[in-house]
C-alpha positions in Angstrom: -0.1 0.2 0.1 1.3 3.6 -0.9 2.0 6.1 1.8 0.4 9.3 2.0 3.7 10.9 1.0 4.0 8.8 -1.9 0.5 9.5 -3.1 1.1 13.4 -2.6 4.3 13.0 -4.8 2.5 11.2 -7.6 -0.2 14.1 -7.6 2.4 16.7 -7.7 4.5 15.1 -10.5 1.5 14.2 -12.6 0.5 17.9 -12.4 3.8 19.0 -13.5 3.7 16.6 -16.5 0.2 17.7 -17.2 1.0 21.5 -17.5 4.6 21.2 -18.6 4.2 18.7 -21.7 2.2 21.4 -23.3 3.7 24.6 -22.0 7.4 24.4 -22.8 8.5 28.0 -23.9 12.1 26.9 -23.8 13.1 27.5 -27.3 11.7 31.0 -27.1 13.5 31.8 -23.8 16.9 30.3 -24.8 16.9 32.1 -28.3 15.7 35.3 -26.6 17.9 35.4 -23.7 -11.6 10.3 -20.0 -12.4 7.2 -19.2 -13.8 4.7 -21.8 -14.0 1.0 -22.6 -10.6 -0.6 -22.8 -8.8 -0.3 -26.2 -5.5 0.0 -27.8 -4.6 3.3 -26.2 -4.7 2.1 -22.8 -2.0 -0.7 -23.6 0.6 1.4 -24.7 3.0 1.8 -21.4 4.6 -1.2 -20.0 4.4 -1.8 -16.3 7.6 -3.6 -16.1 10.6 -4.2 -18.3 9.7 -6.2 -21.7 12.1 -7.4 -24.1 12.0 -6.1 -27.6 13.8 -7.9 -30.3 15.1 -4.8 -32.0 18.5 -3.8 -30.8 18.0 -6.1 -27.8 16.1 -3.1 -26.1 13.8 -2.8 -23.1 10.5 -1.3 -24.5 8.9 1.2 -22.2 6.3 2.6 -24.8 5.1 2.3 -28.4 2.5 4.4 -30.0 -0.7 2.6 -30.2 -2.8 1.8 -33.3 -5.7 4.3 -33.2 -9.0 3.1 -34.7 -12.3 5.1 -34.9 -13.6 4.2 -31.7 -10.2 5.4 -30.1 -10.2 9.0 -31.5 -12.1 10.9 -29.0 -10.4 9.3 -26.0 -6.9 9.9 -27.6 -7.3 13.7 -28.6 -7.9 15.7 -25.5 -8.1 19.4 -24.6 -7.3 20.8 -21.3 -8.3 18.0 -19.1 -6.6 15.8 -16.6 -5.5 12.6 -18.2 -7.3 9.8 -16.4 -4.9 6.7 -17.3 -1.5 5.8 -18.3 -2.1 5.8 -22.0 -1.3 7.8 -25.1 -3.0 11.2 -25.8 -2.6 13.9 -28.1 -3.3 17.3 -26.1 -4.3 20.6 -27.2 -3.0 23.2 -24.7 -3.8 26.7 -23.8 -7.0 27.1 -25.7 -9.3 27.2 -22.7 -10.5 24.5 -20.3 -14.0 24.5 -21.4 -13.3 24.5 -25.1 -14.8 21.4 -26.7 -13.2 19.4 -29.5 -15.2 18.8 -32.4 -15.0 16.7 -35.7 -13.6 18.3 -38.8 -14.5 17.2 -42.5 -11.7 19.5 -44.1 -8.4 17.9 -45.1 -5.7 19.0 -42.8 -3.4 16.8 -44.8 -2.8 20.0 -47.0 -0.5 21.2 -44.1 0.6 18.2 -42.4 1.3 15.9 -45.1 -0.8 13.2 -43.6 -4.0 11.9 -45.5 -6.7 10.0 -42.9 -10.0 8.7 -43.5 -13.2 10.6 -42.6 -13.9 10.6 -38.9 -10.1 10.8 -37.8 -9.6 14.5 -37.5 -10.7 16.8 -34.5 -10.3 20.6 -33.7 -11.5 23.5 -31.9 -13.9 24.6 -34.9 -15.4 22.8 -37.8 -14.2 25.7 -39.9 -11.5 24.7 -42.8 -8.0 25.6 -42.1 -8.4 25.9 -38.3 -6.1 24.3 -35.9 -6.4 20.5 -36.1 -5.3 17.2 -34.9 -5.5 14.0 -37.1 -5.0 10.4 -35.5 -4.9 7.3 -37.5 -3.2 3.9 -37.0 0.4 4.9 -35.7 0.5 8.3 -37.3 -0.4 11.9 -36.0 -0.9 14.8 -37.9 -0.8 18.5 -36.3 -1.7 21.8 -37.7 -1.3 24.8 -35.7 -2.6 28.3 -36.8 -2.1 30.8 -34.1 -5.0 32.9 -35.3 -7.6 30.1 -35.5 -8.0 30.4 -32.4 -5.7 32.6 -30.6 -4.3 31.3 -27.2 -6.2 31.5 -24.0 -3.3 32.7 -22.0 -0.1 34.3 -23.2 1.2 33.7 -26.6 2.1 29.8 -26.8 0.2 27.2 -28.5 1.6 23.6 -27.9 -0.2 20.4 -29.2 1.7 17.2 -27.9 1.6 13.6 -28.4 2.5 12.3 -24.8 2.3 9.5 -22.2 2.3 9.7 -18.4 3.3 7.3 -15.5 0.7 8.5 -13.2 1.4 5.8 -10.8 4.9 6.4 -9.5 5.6 2.6 -8.5 5.4 1.8 -12.3 7.5 4.5 -13.5 10.9 3.4 -15.1 14.2 4.1 -13.7 16.1 4.2 -17.0 19.7 4.3 -15.7 19.4 1.8 -12.9 21.1 -0.8 -14.8 24.7 -0.1 -16.4 25.2 0.0 -20.1 21.7 1.1 -20.8 20.6 4.5 -22.8 17.4 6.0 -22.8 15.9 6.5 -26.4 12.9 8.2 -28.0 12.4 7.5 -31.5 9.8 8.3 -34.1 9.3 9.4 -37.8 9.0 13.4 -38.4 8.0 15.5 -41.3 7.6 19.2 -41.1 6.1 20.4 -44.5 4.6 23.6 -43.3 6.5 26.3 -41.4 5.3 30.1 -41.7 6.1 32.9 -39.4 4.7 36.4 -39.4 5.9 39.2 -37.2 7.5 38.1 -34.1 6.0 34.5 -34.3 8.4 31.5 -33.8 7.5 28.0 -34.6 9.6 24.9 -33.4 9.5 21.3 -32.4 11.0 19.6 -29.2 11.3 16.0 -27.8 11.0 16.1 -24.0 11.6 13.8 -21.0 10.4 14.7 -17.4 12.6 13.2 -14.8 11.9 12.8 -11.1 14.5 12.5 -8.4 13.2 10.0 -5.8 15.5 11.2 -3.1 15.0 15.1 -3.3 11.6 14.9 -5.1 13.0 17.4 -7.5 11.6 17.2 -11.1 13.3 18.6 -14.3 12.8 18.5 -17.9 15.5 17.4 -20.4 14.6 18.7 -23.9 16.0 18.3 -27.5 15.0 20.8 -30.2 14.5 19.1 -33.5 13.3 21.7 -35.7 13.6 25.7 -35.3 14.0 28.3 -38.3 16.2 30.3 -35.8 19.0 27.9 -36.5 21.2 25.5 -34.5 23.4 28.0 -33.1 20.3 29.4 -30.9 20.3 26.1 -28.8 23.7 25.2 -27.1 23.5 23.2 -23.9 21.5 25.5 -21.6 20.0 25.6 -18.1 16.6 27.5 -18.1 13.3 27.5 -16.0 9.7 27.0 -17.5 8.7 30.2 -16.3 6.2 31.6 -18.8 2.6 32.1 -17.8 1.3 28.7 -17.9 4.7 27.0 -17.2 5.8 24.6 -14.6 8.4 26.6 -13.1 10.8 23.4 -13.3 14.3 23.5 -14.6 14.8 22.6 -18.3 18.1 21.2 -19.4 18.0 21.9 -23.0 20.0 21.3 -26.1 19.8 20.9 -30.0 19.8 17.3 -31.3 23.5 17.3 -32.8 26.9 15.8 -32.0 27.7 18.9 -30.0 25.6 18.4 -27.0 27.1 17.0 -23.9 23.8 16.0 -22.4 22.1 14.0 -25.2 23.0 12.7 -28.5 21.2 11.3 -31.7 21.0 7.7 -32.2 23.1 6.0 -35.1 20.5 6.6 -37.8 18.9 9.7 -36.6 18.2 12.9 -38.6 20.1 16.0 -36.8 18.5 19.2 -35.9 17.3 21.2 -38.9 15.8 24.8 -39.5 14.4 23.8 -43.0 10.9 22.1 -43.6 10.9 18.9 -45.4 8.0 16.7 -46.8 9.4 13.3 -46.4 9.4 11.1 -43.2 12.8 11.1 -41.4 13.7 9.1 -38.5 14.5 10.9 -35.1 16.0 9.3 -32.5 17.1 11.1 -29.2 19.4 9.3 -26.8 20.6 10.0 -23.2 23.2 8.0 -21.5 23.8 8.1 -17.8 27.1 10.1 -18.2 25.2 12.8 -20.3 22.2 13.1 -17.7 24.8 13.4 -14.9 26.8 16.1 -16.8 23.4 18.0 -17.2 22.6 17.6 -13.5 25.8 18.9 -12.5 25.3 22.0 -14.8 21.8 22.5 -13.3 23.2 22.4 -9.8 25.8 24.9 -10.7 23.4 27.3 -12.4 20.8 27.0 -9.8 22.2 26.7 -6.3 18.8 26.5 -4.9 18.7 23.0 -6.1 21.7 21.7 -4.4 19.8 18.9 -2.9 18.9 17.5 -6.4 21.0 14.2 -6.9 23.9 14.1 -9.4 23.3 10.3 -9.6 21.1 9.2 -12.7 20.2 6.1 -11.0 18.2 8.3 -8.5 15.9 9.6 -11.5 12.4 8.1 -12.7 11.0 8.6 -16.1 7.6 10.0 -15.3 6.4 11.6 -18.6 7.6 12.1 -22.0 6.2 14.0 -25.1 6.9 15.5 -28.6 6.0 19.1 -28.6 5.2 21.1 -31.7 4.5 24.6 -30.5 3.8 28.1 -32.0 4.8 31.3 -30.2 2.6 34.2 -31.6 2.4 37.4 -29.4 -0.2 40.0 -30.3 0.1 41.2 -33.9 1.9 38.1 -35.0 1.0 34.9 -36.6 2.6 31.5 -36.8 1.6 28.4 -38.5 3.1 24.9 -38.2 2.3 21.8 -39.9 3.7 18.3 -38.8 3.3 14.6 -39.0 4.6 12.0 -36.5 4.8 8.2 -36.9 5.8 5.2 -34.7 6.6 6.8 -31.5 9.1 4.5 -29.2 10.7 4.9 -25.9 13.2 2.1 -25.0 16.3 1.3 -23.0 18.9 0.4 -25.6 22.5 -0.9 -25.6 25.0 1.9 -26.4 
């Protein structure tokens, strides 16, 4: 039986994951200074280590195959996730905003063609912000004017999963000679900025230190028109209007980072849109997480109690975060497709 303290910790970490996965303003900050019947989407997070034939890996998550009956449970707005399964969450549009079926084809912007009934949005009107889910693919179209953000200037739409039960959350670096891996196929056919708007995509891990109870983000920038030089290894705080106030250890996905690295077949950071699917793999070794933790404690002395030992950290959440920043008077548009998301522990 869980203690009251453990239950409180689970609630706090789940809240951080709920807010943070959709309100990551890191690229901007750095550059500028439902319950339903059981279905496939409820079976994607492994409760314990499970062998995978590929690369002798230990599978933690694989994106589920979404059918017509799964769509409304998978695509959610600003509501609390009710179980450990895969969601695509539209953030910062207002808690009371309902999602509706859309008949227009968002594939013009995302590159993904789906059958009728597999697209949702905040309005039935053509060209408005949309999410497509079909099989193991997700299409995301964000137009910051259609509609505008509920708070501030950020609009994130994130495919994500949570470990709400901390007793089930994996400890990626408990065993030696394992690296944490997030992999998926990505294409970015549409990227438009007007005025001061910015558009970008990140991949994010949320870790929780079981000793100090400190949580933190480790994030990789995958796409951003501002260019790779804007994203060196950086310690920051998710401190925008709706942020988690947690530290963010942030870097571009390239060969220069000391905190993470690309898998052997991964595409690297790019600032240019592309219409073909490209494989992305973000890997984190224990030594890299340790280096990031040391940098965090140095940059933020108030976090001196946070452990520098990667073996103390649980993985409690991850997400892929296409996001648009659009302050008043500007407009950003971003069209993305994502396919076959996997989170695994792999051999170096």
